[in-house]
C-alpha positions, 0 to 999 in steps of 0.5 A: 316445638308444638304442644303435645297436649290434645285439643280436647283438653285445651279450653275452647272459645268457639262459643259461649257454651264452651264450643261444644254441642250437646251429646258430643264425645268431647262434651261427655268427657268434659262433664264426666267426673273421674272420681265418681266410680271406678267404672268410668275408666272406659272413657279415660282408656279411650282418651289414652288410645286416641293420644297414643295412636296420634303420637305413634302414627307420627313418623317424625316422632317414631321413625318407620325403622321402629314401627315393628319393634316399638310402635306396634308393641305400644299400640298393642298394649294400649288396645289390650288395656281397653279390650280387657277393661271392656270384656271385664265390664261386660261380665255383668251381672255376676252370676257365678264364681267363674264370672267373678274370677274371670272379671278379676282376671281381666282386670289384673291383665289390664293392670299388667298391660298398663305396666308394660305400656309404662315401660314402653313409654319410658323406653321411648323417652330414653331413645329420644322418640318423645320429649319430656312434656310428652312423656309426662302427659302420656304417663299421666294418662296411663297412670289414670287408667291404671289407678282407676282400674286398680280401684275397680279391682279392689272394689270387686275384691272387697265385694267378693269378700263381703258376700263370701260365705263364712264358715258353716255354723255347726248344727247342735245335736 
């Protein structure tokens, strides 16, 4: 069976400079470090979208009879994850408590969509639409997005707690 690992993650030997010209998306993904900041979740979510769409658009893996029941839900979850993360990222600078609340809500929604996607991936394996290697890789991509989003969410909560006003100090009479 053909490998299900996308070509962007396999080493390229086209030229001495890793076969990638400067400024390409592949080069950007290769040089970005996932551990730098929780805000680097968007390129990882893009990789998840690319992989998911490549996989679910393949009629040999997901037959047309499950297009509406399973495939569309999977694609909807992965798109919702990216949409929520992008919307949360666009709420910057945070000027009001409503901004902060909305940003945290969008991050929580993205985390919930990750859980829903993981369930659909597991269902796809149980129904034998995907093999074990595909299941492992797809789950890893989803968990990368989930953990990075959770890290971002926690950082936002910690920041909110750090700047939250403490109990007012009573004035002495």
